[in-house]
TORKEKE-263029 format. One record per residue (C-alpha): x, y, z; residue in three letters. Coordinates in steps of 0.02 Angstrom, whole numbers, plus 50000, padded with zeros to 5 digits. Layout:
<rs>
XYZALA ...
</rs>
This chain:
<rs>
501504925749381UNK 500334930849532UNK 501084947549593UNK 501724948649767UNK 500674960649871UNK 501654973749964UNK 500814983450109UNK 501794999250169UNK 501315001350337UNK 502915009350433UNK 502445029050416UNK 502245038650589UNK 500585047450530UNK 501275063950605UNK 499865073550508UNK 498545061950611UNK 499405064950778UNK 500985076250781UNK 501385070950965UNK 501555052050899UNK 500425046651040UNK 498985038950944UNK 499335026850798UNK 498265031650634UNK 498425013850587UNK 497665006650734UNK 496085017850739UNK 494515009950727UNK 493425011050578UNK 491535015250594UNK 491294995950586UNK 492534991950713UNK 493884986350600UNK 495634993550623UNK 496235003850493UNK 497674994450436UNK 496734979050455UNK 495604984350341UNK 496764988950203UNK 497764971850226UNK 496214962650210UNK 495744966950043UNK 497604965649984UNK 497694947450065UNK 495874942849970UNK 496894947949798UNK 498534938549803UNK 499214923849872UNK 500514933049977UNK 500804949650058UNK 502284957350123UNK 501904971450258UNK 503224983250311UNK 503274990350478UNK 504455001550579UNK 505354996550737UNK 504275004250854UNK 502605000450774UNK 501525000650936UNK 500704984550882UNK 500474986450689UNK 501524970850649UNK 500654960050768UNK 498944964750693UNK 499544961350518UNK 500344945050560UNK 498794938150655UNK 497994941850475UNK 499224932350373UNK 500424945150321UNK 502194941150310UNK 502844955350416UNK 504384962550398UNK 505434978350501UNK 506204992050397UNK 507464998550520UNK 507685015950433UNK 505855017050387UNK 506075036650451UNK 507085039950313UNK 505625040350181UNK 504265030050098UNK 505745023549988UNK 506545014550109UNK 505115004750156UNK 504754999549984UNK 506424994249955UNK 506544985050105UNK 505054976750060UNK 505664972249879UNK 507174963049955UNK 506084953250033UNK 505274946249863UNK 506544950849742UNK 506154938149600UNK 504364940349606UNK 503644942549432UNK 502714957449491UNK 502074968349647UNK 500524974849685UNK 500874988949812UNK 499654994449939UNK 499575008050070UNK 499205004550249UNK 498125019750277UNK 496965017550132UNK 495585005350187UNK 494225007150058UNK 494985001349908UNK 493814987849830UNK 494214969549817UNK 493584970849640UNK 494954985349602UNK 496374974449680UNK 495874959249568UNK 495704970749403UNK 497614977549437UNK 498184960349470UNK 497614953149310UNK 498304967449217UNK 500024963949295UNK 499724946549257UNK 499354950549074UNK 501104958949059UNK 500794977449112UNK 502304984849176UNK 501494997649275UNK 499784998649317UNK 498695012549405UNK 496915013449448UNK 496045028449391UNK 494355035349474UNK 493465049849412UNK 495065054849319UNK 496125054549457UNK 497545042549483UNK 497555032649648UNK 498325016949738UNK 498695004349741UNK 499985003449610UNK 500714988349518UNK 502484985349445UNK 503064972049333UNK 504804962349364UNK 505534973849227UNK 505564988949342UNK 506484978749489UNK 508114988449460UNK 507415006049456UNK 506295002149609UNK 507784995449714UNK 508685010749672UNK 507365022449748UNK 507845034749884UNK 506935048249976UNK 505025050950023UNK 504255051049851UNK 504035032449840UNK 504045026549672UNK 503285042949587UNK 504955045349481UNK 504585029349401UNK 502725032449359UNK 503325048749275UNK 504825041449186UNK 503855024349104UNK 502245021549011UNK 500805017349126UNK 499465006649114UNK 497895013749164UNK 496295002849242UNK 494735013749250UNK 493865010049415UNK 492205015949498UNK 493125014749662UNK 493455031949772UNK 494315019549889UNK 495775021949778UNK 496075039849813UNK 495475040449982UNK 496825038650094UNK 496715043050294UNK 498035056750360UNK 497005066850468UNK 495705063350615UNK 494395072750490UNK 494905061250359UNK 494355047050459UNK 492615053650492UNK 492605060350304UNK 492805043750227UNK 491755033650334UNK 490445034150205UNK 491495025150080UNK 491665007050200UNK 
</rs>
């Protein structure tokens, strides 16, 4: 009943660098680890299998994730929105009992949080989200009961519509990493105290 991990790492990070010259996901964190590697490492330590989605011109993100032990898959239409990447990943493991979906630009989520979400999925929660200080965050977990709804997603909203339409189990965590994504250079500097 172990969920399959999905790491969404196919975005362009245009808020980080509008020119596209600098890959946000390949930026070093204060300790030297690459942003996407830190995000992947925690997910890899929490589940048996991680499928990482990258875009075709990923600048080396896929190589980095492959070296860590992720199963890397290229989403040819990643630029059409987050839903395309998520659906692409789900098609790599359509018969999984559940999926724990993490974002490549959230490197400070704690392993204890990932494991708590995994346990909730294994205990049958159809949807599980972490909440820190009253704020919902990521990663988000989905049981297989939502397979068809997930596969039908389109656009850039990811699974937000499903989260609004169905009951959600909440895991309360003392983990600011679940609400700390890195979108800009300032975010990279600001969140360095979480690591």
